[in-house]
N, C-alpha and C positions, 0 to 999 in steps of 0.2 A: 504493500499499499503506499502511495506517494505521501512523504512528509510534507505537511503544510508549509508554505512560504508565509513569513511574517515581516511586517514592515511597521516600525514606530515613526509616525510624524511626530515631530518636536519643534521647539522653539528656542531661541536664544535668550533663556530667561536668566535674569539677575537679581540677586538678593537671597538671604540665608534661608527664607520662607521656602524657597523652591528646592532646597536640598532633599526633602523627604519626596518630591516629585520625581526627582532624578534617581532616588532609590528605587522608586517603583519601576520606572523605566529600565533599570539596570537590571532588575529581577526578572522583567518580562523578556529582556534581550538573553539573559542567562538561560532560562526554561526554553525558549522557543528559539533562540539563534536568530533573533530577528536583525533586520538591517535597519539602521537609523537613518532618517531622511529629514535634514532640517528645513522647515518651511522658510522661504527667503522673504525679505523684506518686502513690503509693498512700495510700488513704484512712488507713492505718495510719501513715502518717509522721509525724503530727503526735504520736503516742503513742510518745515516743522510747525508753522502755526496752524495750516490747514490740517495736518495730520492730528494734531492735538485736538482740534474742533471735532474729528470724526471718531474719535475714540469711544469704545463702549462707556455708557455712562453720562455722556454729554448730550445736550439737547439736539445734536445733529446726527447722532448715530443713525438715525433710520435712514439717512441720506446713503448709508455704506452701499446698500443692494443696489444703487444706481451708478456706482463706481465701475469703470472698465476693470475687467478681471484679468489677472495674469494666469498662465497655465501652469500646473504642477505635472510634471509626468510620473505616473507610477509604473513600474516594471508589471509586463503583462502577466507574469506567473504568480502575482502576490494572492494568497488566499486570506489573509487576516491582515488588516489594518489597524494600529492602535494610535489611540490619541489621548493623553493624559493631561487634564488641565486643573489648576488649582482652583478656578471658578469661570463661569461663562465669560467675564471680563477679559480672560485672555484668549478667547478664540479669534484667529485670524484667519481660518479658511473660509470664512465668508467673502473674503476679498479675493478669493481664486477659485479656478475652475480646476478639477481634478476627476479622473475617471472613475468615481466611486462605484458605479453600477456594475463594473465588471470585476469588482472585489467582493466575493460572497459574504465576508464576516467583516464588520467595521465596528470596532468596539471605542467607545469614547467613556473615560472614567472621569468624574468630577468630584473633587475633594469636598467643594462647598456647594450646597444647593439651598439657600436660605431664601426665606419669602422675600426678601428685599431683591433678589435676583430672579425671581420667578418670570417677570416680564421679558426679560432678556433671555432667559432659558426657553421660554416658549416661541419666541421669534426665531431661536436658533437651532432648536432641537426637537421641533414638533413634525417636521417632514421624516423622510425615510433615508435621509443620508447616512444616518448612524443607526444600524439595526440592532445593535447591543449596548444601549445606554445604561450606564452603571452610576449611583450615587454612593458617597460613603454614608450618608445621613438616613438612618432608618425611619427617623420620624417625618421626614419631608417626602416620602414615598407617596401619599395620598394626594399631596399637593402637586407633585411632579406629574402624575398622572391627569389630575384635573386640569392642568396647565397645558400639557403638551398632549393630551388625548392618546398616550402611548404608555404600555406596561415597561417600567423601569426594573433594573435588577438593583439590589443593594448589597455592598461588600464594604466591610469595616475598612478604617484606616489601620497603619500598622507601622513597623520600623524594621529597618535593617539591623539585626541584632549584632552584626560583626562590628557596627561602630561604636556600640555600647560594652566596652570589656569590664568583667568583674573586678571590682576595687576592694582588696581588704582593709586599706586604711584609705579613708576619704580627707581631703584638705579643705574642702568647703564645706561650711557648716549648714548655711542656708543659701539656697539659690531661687531666683526668680527671672524666668525668660517670658517676654510677649506681655500678654495681659497681666495686669496687676491692680490692686485695690489700694489708693493713696493711702488711707489710714493705717492698714495693714504693712504697706510698705515702709512707713516710716517708723512704726513701732519695731519691726523686724530690724531696721537700721539702728535703732536705741539700743535693742536687747543686745544685739552683736557687739556693739561698742562697750556696753556694760561689762560684757563678759569675755572681751578680747577674742573674739572669734570672728571668722571672714564670712561677710554676705555678698555672694556674687550675683550682679543683676545686669539686666540689658541697660546699656548707657548710651545708646545710639538710636536714632530715629531710622527712618527707611530711605537713607540717602544712596548714592549710588556707590556699590559695593567695589572693592578693588581685587576679589578673588571668586573663583568659581563657586555656584551654590552648593555644590557637593563638599568642596574644601571647607567651606563656611559651616556646612552641616557637621562634617567630621570634627572641626572644633567645639561646636555647640554640644554634641554628644559626650565628648571628652569631658567637657565641664559638668554635664548632667551626671555622669558617671562618678566624678569626684564629689559629688554632692551628698552629704548625709540627709538633708532634707531639702525638698524642693516645693515651691509654692504653685498650685495649679487651682485655677478659677474657671467655671463654666461660662461660656459666652452670655448666657441670661444674666449672670451677677454682673460683669464688668461693661457689656455691651446689649443692654436689654432690646435697644432699638435696633440692632443688628440681628439679633436671635430671633426677633418678630414672633415669639410664641413657641419657638421651637427649642429644645435643649440638645443640640448636636454633640455627639461623643467624638471629640477632636484628637489630634495625634499627640497632645500633652500627656494625656494619661498612659497611652502605650509607652511613649518615651520615659516617664517616670518610672514605670515597671521595668523596662529595659537597662534602666541605669541602675536599678536596685535602689532608688532613692525613696525616702519616706515621704509621701506626698501629703502636704497640709494644704488647707484652704477650704473648700466646699466641692462635694460632689454634684454633677449635673441631675437635675430632677428627672431625666430620663430613666424609665423603669427598668429599660434594658441595661443600664449602666451595672447595676448589682449582679444581673445574671452573668456577665462577662468578668467583673472585678471582684465580686463578692461584697460583703456588707461592711468591711473594715478597711478598704483601701485608703480612704482619707480621713486624716485627722482634723476634725471640724474647727474652724476658727471663725466666730462670728464678726464679719467686718463692722457691724453696727453696735459693738459690745462697749466701745470706748478704748482708749489707749491702756489705761490701767489694767483692764479686764484682759486685754489682748497680750499684753506683757506678762501677767500671771499665767495664761494660757501657753505662752510660748515656753516659760520655765518650766512648767508640769511636761511639756513635750521634750524638751532639751534633756531633763533629767532622766528620761525613759529611752534615750538614744541608742544604748547598746542593744537591749532586747527589741526595740523596734527595728534597728538595722538588720538583725538577724532574721526578722520576720519577713522584710522586705526582700532580702536576698533568696530566702526560701521561697517565696511567691515567685521571684524572677526566674529561679531554675525552674519552676513547674510551668511556667507559661513561656519559655523561651521559644518553643516551636509554634504555640499557637498565635503569637502576636507578631511574628516575622512575615514580611512581605511575601515569603516563599510560598506560605500557606494561601494567602489572598489570590495570587496570581494561579495557584493551581485551582481554585474555585472559579475563576475566570475563564480559564481553559475548559472547565467542565460545561459553562454555558455556551461556549461555542462549539463543543462537541454535542450538547444537546440540540442546537440549532441545525448542525450538520445532519443529525438523525432525522429531524422533522422535515428537512428539506428533501431528503431521499424517501 
């Protein structure tokens, strides 16, 4: 039986947040032997002002469909095309023509499918161009079907465990990367100063990075693996307007487990969270409790650090295969196989 030919369509992403996207692409390539094809820059990219006005999320984005399209050639023998996106805002293929009708299986995976993104998702993914659409957000499934009129698959986010080495001795007491709560952040800074321990946290904005996303992610994973405690907040706590009523299970929880770090903060209200992580993954901190109570809670947590770290490392070893991208890509390949069978 002929081995299917796979192709990954990707883009030249910049930023540490795209490191996990690259991890997924790398695992797809490892399991399938896929060829990687970079989507070229639009001919309008050089016209900076016009290009900015036509980006997704601007008032002029609807004009994109009227722009002249450049052709992307896909090898004739390709059986499966993959396209991984952080969100619909990254989608550039609407500016190109490519022979998708001759490719039997066309897989698009979106990390983010939030209510605020649904209008764009409906515009870009309601057609038949992508016949295996996948979201990482389980609680977005009903809204996706309603918006696009199509059935979606759901496969959770994950990590590449190879980037999260086990550490017997951790140099970082507390870490906080990405979303954070201002009051808790200041309390942790104060607590760590009082106890002469190190608090590592994001100190930069989304400016133009000078390293490849995968290299940035590798450094981030190393820091996470050096953390005894790491702060994790669900989207609905720090950015309720972005969550839009959903409680998505994002990559941060998988990364905390992969690092063997003790997670503190608040768990998502998504009921499926406990099915995946159990009842005691997160040591709860009430961000509205006031500084003195938060400091007291941090002291209680810090005094239990040895037993808590042992528990986290035990859970890490238990989940190492279940939370790796290799498991997720295996499930995506099953969806492709099922579609192949149904066509036959």
